[in-house]
N, C-alpha and C positions, 0 to 999 in steps of 0.2 A: 321322813325328813324333808323331802321335796314338797309334800303337801303343806307342811308347816311353813316353809319358806314362801310358798305361794300365798298362804293365808296372811303372813306378816306383811308381804308386799301389798296385798289387797287392802289390808287395814291401813297401812301407811299412806297408800294412795287415796283412800277414802277420807282420811283425816287431813291430808296436806292441803287440798284446795279450800276447805272452809277456813283453815288457819291463814292462808294467804289472803283470802277475801277479808277476814277479820283484821289482819294487819293493815291492809289498805284503808279500811274504814277507820281503824284506830289512828292512823296517820292523819286522815282528814279531820277527825274530831280534835286531835291534838293541835293541829294548825288553826282550826277555828277558835279553840279556847285560847291559844296564844295571841291571836289577833284581837279577840274581844276583851280579854282580861287585862288587868293592870299589873305591872311587875311589882308594885308596892303594896298590892292588896293580898293579904295572906290567904284569903279564901280562893282567889283566882289562881294563886301559885299552887295551892293544894290540889285544885282541879286539874291543872296542867300536869302536876306530878303524878296523879292517879292515871291520867290518860297516857303519860309517857311510860309508866310501869306496865300498863296493859299492853301497849304497843311492843315494848321490849319482850314481854312474856310470849306474845303471839309470834313474834319474829323468831325467837329462839326455838319455840316448839315447831314451827314450820321447818327450820333448818334441821332440827333433830329428826323429824319424821322423814325428811328428804334424805338425810344420810342413812337412816335405817333402811329406806327403800333401796338405795344404791348398794349398800352392804349386802342385803339379801339378794339383790340381782346378781352381783358378782359371785357370791357363794353359789347361787343357783346355776350360773353359767359353768362354774368349775365342776359341779356335781353332774350336770346333764350333758357335758360335752361328749360328742359321739366317739365311739371307739375307732381303732384303726381299721380301715377298710381293706379287704383282701384284694390282691392283684387279680385282674381279669385273666382268664385262661386263654389269652390270645397271643400267639407268637408270630411275629412278622417273618414271613418266609422269603422276602426279598423280591417279590414279583412286581 
């Protein structure tokens, strides 16, 4: 079970950063298309719509994998927490 959680966390970590980078690139592309395009041109509006859908998809996927990572992390902390430690065998004799 612990190996599975570590594997899931590694995969989520591996996927998260490219999704964030893709989201930033999609935001830049969307802003460029908004500045260059005309609001009354259906082709320009369609291009902005596609760029906006790609940005939203990448943003949602980044959040999903981030939440998966945190969920696996907290489950892993719960499973791996150390047991109760024994009391040391030292008795203070008052000296």
